[in-house]
TIMI-330376 format. One line per field, with one value per residue: residue number from 1; residue in three letters; x, y, z of N, C-alpha, C in turn. Coordinates in steps of 0.1 Angstrom, whole numbers, plus 5000, padded with zeros to 4 digits. Atoms other than C-alpha are relative to their C-alpha. Layout:
% residues N
resi: c(NUM;...) $
resn: c(ALA;...) $
n.X: c(X;...) $
n.Y: c(Y;...) $
n.Z: c(Z;...) $
ca.X: c(X;...) $
ca.Y: c(Y;...) $
ca.Z: c(Z;...) $
c.X: c(X;...) $
c.Y: c(Y;...) $
c.Z: c(Z;...) $
This chain:
% residues 321
resi: c(1;2;3;4;5;6;7;8;9;10;11;12;13;14;15;16;17;18;19;20;21;22;23;24;25;26;27;28;29;30;31;32;33;34;35;36;37;38;39;40;41;42;43;44;45;46;47;48;49;50;51;52;53;54;55;56;57;58;59;60;61;62;63;64;65;66;67;68;69;70;71;72;73;74;75;76;77;78;79;80;81;82;83;84;85;86;87;88;89;90;91;92;93;94;95;96;97;98;99;100;101;102;103;104;105;106;107;108;109;110;111;112;113;114;115;116;117;118;119;120;121;122;123;124;125;126;127;128;129;130;131;132;133;134;135;136;137;138;139;140;141;142;143;144;145;146;147;148;149;150;151;152;153;154;155;156;157;158;159;160;161;162;163;164;165;166;167;168;169;170;171;172;173;174;175;176;177;178;179;180;181;182;183;184;185;186;187;188;189;190;191;192;193;194;195;196;197;198;199;200;201;202;203;204;205;206;207;208;209;210;211;212;213;214;215;216;217;218;219;220;221;222;223;224;225;226;227;228;229;230;231;232;233;234;235;236;237;238;239;240;241;242;243;244;245;246;247;248;249;250;251;252;253;254;255;256;257;258;259;260;261;262;263;264;265;266;267;268;269;270;271;272;273;274;275;276;277;278;279;280;281;282;283;284;285;286;287;288;289;290;291;292;293;294;295;296;297;298;299;300;301;302;303;304;305;306;307;308;309;310;311;312;313;314;315;316;317;318;319;320;321) $
resn: c(MET;ASP;ASN;VAL;TRP;LEU;ASN;TYR;LYS;GLU;ALA;LEU;ASP;GLY;VAL;GLU;ARG;GLU;ILE;ASP;ARG;GLY;LEU;ASP;SER;GLU;VAL;ARG;LEU;ILE;ASN;GLU;THR;THR;ARG;TYR;ILE;LEU;MET;SER;GLY;GLY;LYS;ARG;LEU;ARG;PRO;LEU;LEU;LEU;ILE;ILE;SER;ALA;GLN;MET;GLY;ASN;VAL;VAL;ASP;GLN;ARG;TYR;LEU;LEU;LEU;GLY;CYS;VAL;VAL;GLU;TYR;ILE;HIS;THR;ALA;THR;LEU;LEU;HIS;ASP;ASP;VAL;LEU;ASP;HIS;ALA;LYS;ASN;ARG;ARG;GLY;ARG;LEU;ALA;ALA;ARG;ASN;LEU;TYR;GLY;ASN;HIS;ALA;SER;ILE;LEU;ALA;GLY;ASP;PHE;LEU;TYR;THR;ARG;ALA;ILE;ARG;HIS;ILE;VAL;THR;LEU;GLU;ASN;VAL;GLU;MET;ASN;TYR;VAL;LEU;SER;LEU;THR;CYS;ASN;LYS;MET;THR;GLU;GLY;GLU;ALA;TRP;GLN;LEU;ALA;HIS;THR;MET;ASP;PHE;ASN;LEU;THR;GLU;GLU;ARG;TYR;LEU;LYS;ILE;ILE;GLU;TYR;LYS;THR;ALA;SER;LEU;LEU;SER;ALA;ALA;CYS;LYS;LEU;GLY;GLY;ILE;VAL;SER;GLY;GLY;SER;SER;GLU;GLU;THR;GLU;THR;LEU;SER;ARG;PHE;GLY;ARG;TYR;LEU;GLY;ILE;ALA;PHE;GLN;ILE;GLN;ASP;ASP;THR;LEU;ASP;TYR;LEU;ALA;ASP;TYR;LYS;ARG;LEU;GLY;LYS;PRO;LEU;GLY;GLN;ASP;ILE;LYS;GLU;GLY;LYS;ILE;THR;LEU;PRO;LEU;ILE;HIS;LEU;ILE;ALA;HIS;CYS;THR;GLU;GLN;GLU;LYS;GLU;GLU;MET;LEU;HIS;LEU;ILE;GLN;SER;SER;LYS;ALA;LYS;LYS;ASP;ILE;THR;SER;ILE;ILE;ALA;LEU;MET;GLU;LYS;TYR;GLY;SER;ILE;SER;TYR;ALA;LYS;LYS;VAL;ALA;SER;ASP;PHE;VAL;THR;LYS;ALA;GLN;GLN;GLU;LEU;ASN;PHE;PHE;LYS;ASN;SER;THR;HIS;ARG;GLU;ALA;LEU;ARG;ALA;VAL;ALA;ASN;TYR;ALA;ILE;SER;ARG;ASP;TYR) $
n.X: c(4992;4986;4995;4998;4987;4989;4998;4993;4989;4988;5002;5001;4986;4994;5005;4994;4986;5001;5004;4988;4990;5003;4999;4985;4998;4988;5005;5003;5013;5010;4999;5005;5015;5007;4998;5008;5014;5001;4997;5008;5010;5011;5005;4995;5012;5000;4990;5006;5010;4993;4993;5010;5005;4989;4998;5011;4996;4988;4989;4986;4993;4997;5002;5012;4995;4998;5013;5005;4993;5006;5013;4998;4995;5011;5009;4993;4999;5013;5001;4991;5007;5013;4998;4997;5013;5009;4994;5001;4991;4995;5002;4997;4997;4989;5000;4999;4987;5000;4997;4985;4992;5006;5009;4993;4993;5010;5005;4989;4998;5011;4996;4989;5005;5007;4991;4992;5009;5001;4987;5000;5010;4996;4990;5006;5003;5013;5009;5012;4997;4998;5013;5007;4995;5002;5014;5003;4995;5008;5013;4997;4999;5014;5008;4996;5005;5014;5003;4997;5011;5012;4998;5011;5011;5010;5009;4994;5009;4993;4995;4988;4991;4995;4991;4988;4992;4995;4988;4988;4995;5002;4993;4987;5002;5004;4988;4991;5006;4999;4985;4996;5005;4992;4986;5001;5004;5015;5007;5007;5012;4995;4994;5011;5008;4992;5001;5013;4999;4992;5007;5010;4993;4995;5011;5004;4989;5001;5012;4996;4991;5008;5008;4991;4997;5010;5002;4988;4991;4989;4988;5001;5002;4988;5003;5011;5014;5006;4991;5005;5008;4991;4993;5010;5003;5014;4999;5013;5009;5005;5010;5012;5006;5006;5012;5011;5004;5010;4994;4993;4987;4990;4995;4992;4988;4992;4995;4990;4989;4994;4994;4988;5003;4999;4987;4998;5010;5010;5008;5015;5002;4999;5012;5010;4997;5005;5014;5005;4994;4991;4989;5004;5002;4987;4994;5008;4996;4987;5002;5005;4989;4992;5008;4997;4986;5000;5007;4990;4990;5006;4995;4987;5001;4997;4986;4997;4999;5014;5005;4993;5007;5013;4997;4997;5013;5006;4992;5003;5011;5000;4990;5004;4990) $
n.Y: c(4988;5004;5004;4989;4994;5010;5001;4988;4997;4996;4986;4992;4999;4990;4987;4997;4995;4986;4992;4998;4993;4986;4994;4997;4986;4996;4997;5012;4999;5004;5015;5008;4998;5007;5015;5004;5002;5008;5014;5003;5011;4996;5011;4998;5002;4992;5006;5013;4997;4995;5011;5009;4993;5000;5013;5004;4997;5007;4990;5004;4987;5001;4987;5001;5002;4987;4994;5005;4992;4986;4999;5003;4988;4990;5005;4999;4986;4996;5005;4991;4987;5003;5003;4987;4993;5007;5002;5014;5007;5013;5003;5014;5008;4995;4986;4993;4994;4986;5002;5003;4991;4987;4995;4994;5010;5008;4992;4999;5014;5002;4991;5007;5011;4994;4995;5011;5006;4992;5002;5013;5001;4992;5008;5010;4992;5003;4989;5005;5004;4988;4994;5008;4998;4986;4998;5008;4993;4989;5005;5005;4988;4994;5009;4998;4987;5001;5007;4991;4989;5006;5006;4998;4995;5010;4999;5006;5009;5012;4996;4993;5010;5008;4992;4998;5012;5003;4991;5001;5013;5008;4994;5006;5014;4999;4996;5012;5009;4994;4999;5013;5001;4992;5005;5013;4997;5002;4990;4990;5006;5009;4992;4994;5010;5003;4988;5001;5012;4996;4990;5007;5007;4991;4996;5011;5002;4990;5002;5011;4994;4992;5009;5008;4991;5003;5014;5008;5002;4991;5008;5003;4988;4991;4987;5002;5000;4986;4989;4989;4991;4992;4990;4992;5005;5005;5010;5005;5005;4989;4993;5008;4999;4987;4998;5010;5001;4990;4987;5001;5008;4992;4990;5007;5005;4989;4995;5009;4999;4987;4999;5007;5014;5008;5005;5012;5009;4998;5013;4997;4997;5013;5007;4994;5004;5013;4999;4995;5006;4991;5007;5008;4991;4996;5011;5002;4990;5004;5012;4995;4994;5012;5006;4991;5002;5013;4998;4994;5011;5009;4995;5007;5014;5008;5003;5001;4986;4995;5006;4994;4987;5003;5004;4988;4993;5007;4998;4986;4999;5012;4999;4995;4991) $
n.Z: c(5001;4997;5013;5008;4996;5003;5014;5005;4990;5006;5005;4988;4995;5009;4996;4987;5003;5005;4989;4991;5007;5001;4987;5000;4997;4993;4987;4993;4994;5010;5002;4989;4999;5011;4999;4989;5003;5011;4997;4988;5002;5008;5008;5014;5008;5012;5009;5005;5011;5012;5005;5007;5011;5011;5005;5008;5014;5003;5000;5000;4996;4986;4994;4991;4987;4995;4998;4988;4990;5000;4994;4986;4994;4999;4989;4987;4997;4995;4987;4991;4998;4993;4986;4994;4999;4991;4987;4998;4991;5005;5014;5002;4987;4992;4999;5012;5002;4994;4986;4998;5006;4999;5011;5011;5008;5007;5011;5010;5006;5010;5011;5007;5008;5011;5011;5006;5010;5012;5007;5007;5010;5011;5007;5010;5012;5006;4997;4995;4986;4992;4998;4991;4986;4995;4997;4989;4988;4998;4994;4986;4992;4999;4992;4986;4996;4999;4988;4989;4999;4994;4987;4991;5007;4999;5011;5011;5008;5006;5013;4998;4994;5011;5008;4993;5000;5014;5003;4991;4999;5012;5012;5002;5005;5014;5008;5001;5011;5013;5003;5004;5014;5009;5002;5008;5013;5002;5007;4991;4994;4990;4988;4993;4992;4989;4992;4993;4990;4988;4992;4992;4990;4989;4992;4992;4991;4989;4992;4991;4990;4990;4993;4991;4989;4990;4998;5000;4989;5001;5004;5014;5007;4998;4994;4990;5005;5000;5002;5009;4993;4991;5008;5006;5014;5002;5010;5004;4990;4992;5009;5000;4986;4997;5008;4997;4986;4995;4996;4987;5001;5008;4991;4990;5007;5004;4988;4996;5010;4997;4987;4998;4997;5012;5002;4992;5001;5011;5001;5002;5014;5007;4997;5009;5014;5001;4999;5013;5011;5007;5005;5011;5012;5006;5007;5012;5010;5004;5008;5013;5008;5004;5011;5012;5004;5007;5013;5010;5005;5011;5012;5004;5001;4988;4998;4986;4995;4997;4988;4988;4997;4993;4986;4993;4998;4989;4988;4995;4991;4991;4990;4987;4996) $
ca.X: c(7506;7538;7542;7540;7568;7589;7583;7596;7623;7651;7638;7630;7666;7677;7656;7671;7706;7695;7680;7712;7734;7716;7721;7756;7752;7784;7763;7764;7732;7712;7725;7718;7682;7673;7688;7670;7635;7643;7656;7628;7607;7586;7565;7580;7545;7551;7583;7565;7536;7560;7580;7549;7535;7568;7571;7536;7551;7580;7604;7640;7650;7667;7659;7627;7648;7659;7623;7614;7640;7625;7590;7602;7623;7593;7571;7597;7601;7564;7566;7595;7575;7542;7557;7569;7535;7517;7541;7543;7560;7563;7566;7565;7566;7596;7605;7599;7630;7621;7624;7660;7673;7650;7623;7648;7669;7637;7625;7659;7663;7629;7640;7671;7651;7628;7657;7676;7645;7643;7680;7675;7644;7660;7689;7664;7657;7621;7597;7566;7582;7592;7557;7541;7563;7561;7523;7522;7544;7522;7490;7506;7514;7479;7464;7484;7475;7438;7440;7457;7430;7403;7419;7391;7366;7335;7317;7341;7322;7329;7334;7361;7377;7380;7396;7421;7432;7433;7458;7479;7481;7466;7484;7518;7505;7489;7522;7541;7518;7519;7557;7560;7539;7559;7593;7581;7570;7532;7507;7489;7458;7478;7496;7463;7446;7475;7472;7435;7442;7468;7445;7416;7440;7455;7422;7412;7446;7442;7406;7419;7447;7421;7399;7427;7433;7402;7408;7444;7468;7496;7523;7509;7500;7530;7511;7486;7449;7429;7459;7441;7415;7442;7458;7425;7422;7386;7385;7357;7346;7342;7325;7300;7294;7288;7263;7243;7244;7219;7225;7232;7257;7273;7276;7291;7315;7327;7332;7353;7374;7381;7391;7423;7405;7404;7441;7437;7404;7384;7366;7332;7337;7347;7316;7294;7311;7302;7266;7261;7282;7307;7336;7317;7307;7343;7354;7326;7337;7373;7361;7342;7373;7393;7365;7370;7408;7402;7379;7407;7429;7404;7419;7451;7455;7458;7493;7511;7518;7481;7473;7500;7483;7450;7467;7481;7446;7432;7460;7451;7419;7428;7458;7457;7487) $
ca.Y: c(0798;0781;0765;0798;0813;0781;0781;0817;0814;0817;0849;0863;0855;0875;0904;0901;0904;0936;0949;0943;0956;0989;0996;1012;1047;1064;1072;1044;1055;1052;1017;1005;1020;1006;0972;0970;0973;0956;0925;0924;0896;0915;0893;0907;0905;0933;0918;0884;0899;0916;0884;0863;0889;0891;0854;0851;0867;0843;0871;0867;0903;0901;0937;0924;0915;0951;0962;0939;0957;0991;0983;0969;1000;1022;1001;1001;1039;1043;1021;1042;1074;1059;1048;1084;1098;1072;1074;1036;1015;0983;0971;0934;0922;0942;0978;1002;1017;1052;1038;1027;1053;1082;1100;1120;1090;1071;1099;1103;1065;1065;1094;1074;1044;1066;1082;1050;1035;1064;1060;1023;1029;1056;1032;1010;1039;1031;1060;1039;1024;1058;1071;1042;1046;1084;1083;1056;1075;1105;1085;1069;1103;1116;1085;1090;1127;1119;1094;1120;1146;1121;1112;1108;1117;1097;1109;1092;1074;1039;1054;1078;1050;1028;1056;1062;1026;1023;1052;1045;1007;0992;1016;1000;0964;0975;0991;0959;0938;0963;0967;0929;0930;0958;0943;0910;0928;0925;0943;0974;0953;0927;0953;0971;0939;0931;0966;0961;0927;0943;0972;0949;0927;0956;0969;0935;0932;0965;0958;0925;0943;0967;0939;0919;0950;0939;0902;0891;0878;0903;0876;0869;0904;0922;0951;0955;0948;0980;1000;1018;1032;1043;1062;1077;1057;1051;1019;0998;0978;1010;1028;1000;1000;1037;1035;1006;1010;1030;1067;1059;1032;1055;1083;1059;1044;1078;1090;1059;1063;1100;1092;1078;1046;1035;1031;1003;0987;0984;0951;0969;0982;0948;0934;0959;0950;0914;0924;0943;0921;0948;0924;0900;0929;0940;0905;0903;0935;0922;0889;0908;0926;0893;0880;0910;0904;0867;0877;0898;0867;0850;0872;0852;0816;0789;0785;0779;0816;0825;0800;0815;0849;0833;0818;0852;0867;0841;0846;0883;0875;0841;0852;0860;0883) $
ca.Z: c(8871;8884;8850;8833;8854;8848;8810;8806;8833;8808;8793;8828;8839;8809;8821;8856;8841;8823;8855;8875;8847;8847;8884;8879;8893;8905;8936;8961;8978;8946;8939;8974;8974;8940;8946;8979;8964;8931;8948;8974;8958;8932;8909;8876;8862;8837;8822;8820;8800;8777;8772;8764;8741;8722;8719;8705;8674;8675;8684;8676;8686;8719;8726;8743;8773;8777;8773;8801;8822;8812;8823;8856;8863;8856;8879;8907;8904;8910;8941;8956;8950;8962;8995;9002;8993;9014;9043;9040;9066;9047;9011;9002;9038;9049;9056;9028;9013;9026;9062;9056;9033;9038;9017;8997;8987;8977;8955;8938;8934;8917;8895;8886;8875;8854;8836;8832;8816;8792;8784;8776;8755;8733;8725;8706;8682;8677;8676;8683;8715;8727;8722;8740;8771;8772;8770;8796;8821;8816;8823;8854;8868;8861;8877;8909;8910;8905;8934;8956;8947;8958;8991;9017;8990;9000;8969;8946;8918;8905;8871;8883;8904;8873;8854;8881;8883;8845;8844;8875;8872;8840;8816;8823;8819;8787;8775;8784;8762;8734;8735;8733;8701;8686;8692;8676;8645;8651;8630;8644;8649;8669;8691;8698;8708;8731;8745;8753;8769;8792;8801;8811;8829;8848;8859;8872;8889;8908;8918;8933;8951;8966;8976;8992;9014;9033;9032;9030;9056;9063;9058;9023;9012;9028;9043;9072;9067;9058;9048;9020;9044;9068;9039;9029;8996;8985;8966;8950;8980;9000;8971;8969;9007;9009;8981;8997;9035;9056;9064;9100;9091;9066;9092;9118;9092;9079;9115;9122;9090;9099;9134;9148;9158;9122;9123;9148;9140;9108;9116;9118;9083;9070;9087;9068;9036;9042;9051;9018;8996;8988;8986;8964;8941;8937;8929;8903;8886;8886;8871;8844;8833;8832;8809;8786;8786;8777;8749;8733;8731;8708;8681;8681;8670;8696;8710;8743;8745;8742;8769;8791;8788;8798;8828;8838;8834;8857;8882;8884;8903;8919;8938;8975;8977) $
c.X: c(5015;5006;5003;5014;5012;5003;5007;5011;5013;5000;5000;5014;5008;4997;5007;5015;5000;4998;5013;5011;4998;5002;5015;5002;5013;4997;4996;4986;4989;5000;4995;4984;4993;5001;4991;4986;4999;5002;4992;4988;4988;4996;5006;4989;5001;5010;4994;4990;5007;5007;4990;4994;5010;5001;4988;5002;5013;5012;5014;5009;5002;4998;4988;5004;5003;4987;4994;5006;4994;4987;5001;5006;4989;4990;5006;5001;4987;4998;5008;4993;4987;5002;5003;4987;4990;5005;5000;5011;5007;4997;5005;5004;5012;5000;5001;5013;5001;5003;5014;5009;4995;4991;5008;5007;4990;4995;5011;5003;4989;5002;5011;4995;4992;5009;5008;4991;4999;5013;5001;4991;5005;5011;4994;4996;4987;4990;4987;5002;5001;4987;4991;5004;4998;4985;4996;5004;4991;4987;5002;5000;4986;4991;5003;4995;4985;4997;5003;4989;4987;5003;4989;4988;4989;4989;5006;4991;5008;5006;5014;5011;5006;5010;5013;5009;5004;5012;5012;5006;4999;5008;5014;4999;4996;5012;5009;4996;5002;5014;5004;4995;5008;5013;5000;4995;4985;4994;4993;4988;5004;5005;4988;4992;5008;4999;4987;5000;5007;4992;4989;5006;5004;4989;4995;5010;4999;4988;5003;5009;4991;4991;5007;5003;4991;5000;5013;5008;5012;5012;4999;5000;5012;4997;4988;4986;4994;5009;4995;4991;5008;5007;4990;4996;4986;5000;4986;4992;4994;4990;4987;4993;4993;4987;4988;4996;4990;5007;5007;5013;5010;5006;5010;5013;5009;5007;5012;5012;5008;5007;5012;4998;5001;5013;5003;4990;4990;4991;4985;4998;5000;4987;4988;5002;4995;4984;4994;5006;5010;5013;4997;4998;5013;5006;4993;5004;5014;4999;4995;5011;5010;4993;5003;5014;5001;4994;5009;5009;4994;5004;5012;4997;5004;5015;5003;5002;4986;4995;5007;4994;4987;5003;5004;4988;4993;5007;4997;4989;5000;5010;4995;5011;5005) $
c.Y: c(4997;4995;5011;5007;4991;5000;5012;5004;5005;5014;5010;5001;5010;5014;5004;5004;5014;5009;5003;5008;5015;5008;5003;5015;5002;5003;4988;4999;4996;4985;4992;5001;4992;4985;4994;4996;4990;4985;4995;4990;5005;4989;5000;4997;5007;4995;4986;5002;5004;4988;4991;5006;5000;4986;4994;5003;4993;5009;4994;5012;5000;5013;4999;4998;5014;5008;4995;5007;5014;5001;4997;5012;5011;4996;5002;5015;5005;4995;5009;5013;4998;4999;5013;5007;4995;4999;4985;4995;4988;4999;4985;4992;5005;5016;5006;5007;5014;4999;4996;5011;5014;5004;5005;4990;4992;5007;5000;4987;4997;5008;4993;4989;5005;5004;4989;4992;5008;4998;4987;5001;5008;4993;4991;5008;4996;5010;4995;4995;5012;5007;4992;5002;5014;5002;4992;5007;5012;4996;4996;5012;5007;4991;5002;5014;5000;4993;5009;5011;4994;4993;5004;5006;4989;5001;4995;4990;4988;5003;5007;4990;4991;5007;5002;4988;4996;5008;4996;4985;4993;5005;4993;4985;5000;5003;4988;4990;5006;5000;4986;4997;5008;4994;4987;5002;4998;5011;5010;4994;4990;5008;5007;4990;4996;5011;4999;4989;5005;5010;4993;4992;5008;5006;4990;4998;5010;4998;4988;5004;5008;4992;4992;5009;4997;4985;4993;4999;5009;4993;4997;5013;5010;5013;4997;5000;5014;5011;5011;5010;5009;5011;5009;4997;4994;4991;4993;4994;5011;5008;4993;5001;5013;5002;4991;5000;5011;5013;4999;4992;5008;5011;4994;4996;5012;5006;4991;5002;5013;5001;4991;4985;4991;4994;4987;4989;5003;4988;5004;5004;4988;4992;5006;4996;4986;5000;5004;4994;5008;4993;4991;5008;5003;4988;4997;5009;4996;4988;5004;5005;4989;4994;5008;4998;4986;5001;5006;4990;4991;5005;4992;4985;4993;4997;4999;5014;5007;4994;5005;5013;4998;4996;5012;5008;4994;5002;5014;5000;4988;5001;5005;5008;5008) $
c.Z: c(5002;4987;4991;5004;4996;4985;4994;5009;4993;4995;5012;5006;4992;5004;5013;4998;4995;5012;5009;4993;5000;5013;5002;5002;5007;5015;5008;5006;4990;4997;5011;5001;4989;5001;5011;4996;4988;5003;5012;4997;4991;4990;4986;4990;4986;4990;4994;4989;4987;4993;4992;4988;4988;4994;4992;4985;4996;4999;5000;5004;5015;5008;5010;5015;5007;5002;5013;5012;5002;5008;5015;5007;5002;5012;5014;5004;5006;5015;5010;5002;5008;5015;5007;5001;5010;5014;5004;5009;4994;4985;4998;5012;5007;4999;4986;4999;5007;5015;5003;4995;5000;4988;4988;4991;4992;4988;4989;4994;4990;4987;4991;4991;4988;4989;4994;4990;4987;4992;4993;4988;4987;4992;4989;4988;4993;5005;5007;5015;5009;5003;5010;5014;5005;5003;5013;5013;5003;5006;5015;5010;5003;5009;5015;5005;5002;5014;5012;5002;5006;5014;5010;4993;5000;4989;4987;4993;4996;4987;5001;5006;4989;4991;5007;4999;4985;4997;5009;5000;4986;4988;4998;4996;4986;4991;4999;4989;4986;4995;4995;4985;4990;4997;4992;4986;4997;4993;5010;5007;5012;5012;5007;5008;5012;5011;5008;5010;5013;5008;5008;5011;5012;5009;5010;5011;5012;5009;5010;5011;5010;5008;5010;5012;5012;5004;5004;5013;4998;4995;4985;4992;5002;5005;5009;4993;5001;4998;4991;5008;5009;4992;4993;4985;5000;4988;4998;5011;5009;4992;5000;5013;5002;4992;5005;5015;5004;5003;5013;4999;4993;5009;5010;4993;4997;5013;5004;4991;5003;5013;5001;5002;4988;4997;5007;4997;4989;4999;4998;4985;4991;5002;4991;4986;4997;5000;4986;4988;4992;4995;4988;4987;4994;4993;4987;4989;4995;4990;4986;4991;4995;4988;4987;4995;4992;4986;4989;4995;4989;4986;4995;4999;5012;5001;5015;5006;5003;5013;5012;5004;5007;5014;5009;5003;5012;5014;5006;5011;5010;5011;5014;5006;4988) $
């Protein structure tokens, strides 16, 4: 994966310049808040996917750099809003913006990034691009609302969980890939294939994120172990565990989750997950979605760009942060 980042560094640097250029609000607080989170070490995965997808079509249209900025603005806006909703203390290993600038500033900074993304996209005067991004933002909002509605819902099904993460996470990765295809003049069949690749990849990516919540080192992941449970988020490892443990274990576990003790110690829940193979199951589901993503790439002829997308797909489930 390191080689992929390196091979597309020039284009990613171009995206960074677009990102920086757009942070020119007359309001100093907005600039400080947005710069704080945008320069906090994000992976830039969505711009990377857009860049690779565009270059698969031998793109010469430099607008793809601005599109890379657009998808990163939208992603970052969701992070600012999510941290307020989740009362998050940390983001990417340091204080969340809300803890430095306040909830109101974080929400308004997120709104600024959303509207700046819209301003950028309309300058490209492409109806299809406008439609893709407007539909994506709509899905992302619905996904977050669904997740909120299912807070502490121990009856959440795997099917609904997958739909939630498809909307709240995978939709933007899917849009990034599709936009790359559109800007490079790809056919409708090519852009739809890229869209499906991004959707499957995004689902796998979020499942891996949710699984790492029970496994990862804080210094690597940038948030405390078991943060999802503490926020009442029911994710795939927990859904699997609830479906397979005994009634007594289930009652004890749910009592722990609902108590203040869960905020300090979830080791017993992790032990149950190991007992019933819940972590392994979640990893298997993520791997299956990566396989689906890889199969979509068979539509395209062999190239360094196609192999780069394969590497990104593998990275989605091999990473530990």
